[in-house]
C-alpha angles and dihedrals in degrees: 000000000000124000089252090053090050092052091045092052093047094049094044092049090050091052092049095047092045098248087120099038123196112289094021123125124244103216116211093205094051091048091046093052093046096048096032091235137135123249094257101077091039091057092045089053092047092052088054091049090051092051089052094049098248096115139013131211115241111199112245092005109060136228118348127191107249116252116217119205124207086255091057094049090048092053096048093050093043089059093045090050088057099045105035098057085055089051094058092041088059093042093054092071094038111036120118130224087245092056092047089054090051092051090049092051092049091049089052092054094047093049091050091052093044094062095085107351127193126185096282088046092055090048087053093048090050090054093045090048090053089054092046091054090043090056092053089050090051091050092052088061098212117131091191092055089045093055091046096049097041088063091051100044092049094064119094093242089076099034097053097051100097091057087066100047124112117230089260094050093050091051089051091054092053088051091053089052089056098044090050089055090052092049093048091047086054091049089234111144092174087060097043098046100064089045090058093045089054089046092053095043091050088056089050094054092050095049095045090051089055094042094053090045092053092048093048090052092049090048091051091048089052091051092050092051090050091050088049092050091238099124 
């Protein structure tokens, strides 16, 4: 692991666990002092985070954690709900036995972690889920679809979803993974596609619920500050 990789991992984890909330700034000097690193690897890590949609560079201010509105969330998931069912429909007639075995192994790992998940387990599930969806994209054998979806699944909107699931929603997601594998093993794209659509829309519902709750709390806090005369 390079110094830039280390910084990247630290900042991303802090974004996911809320230590760096949306709209907050990631200060190079502070990170450098904490990790005892020069600004070069920090800037390299920030460039990577910008390219993946985690932070944005604000001229004369620095790197700011991206804020996602309800409208942003809906747009990303609406596009995914159109494209990803098509992915599994294509994959159903192209997937190899080896790819099916990979999907089953990933589903096994996720189900084990989902039994009693803590923060670290949810982070591992998110990483395994990315590999699961990546395997489906590979099986679809469509470079154009791959380019489109890689841009979407890299953004924090998708990667944060598991942190906002209830226990019931998490188990339902695991069931979706299993049923998609059964549909793909049967070579039935018409079966696999609606499962994927339900899977994506469930993720959208969980993330929208969290986004709206966060926005409501922020608005309430702003009203309290105004009432206290602290604005």
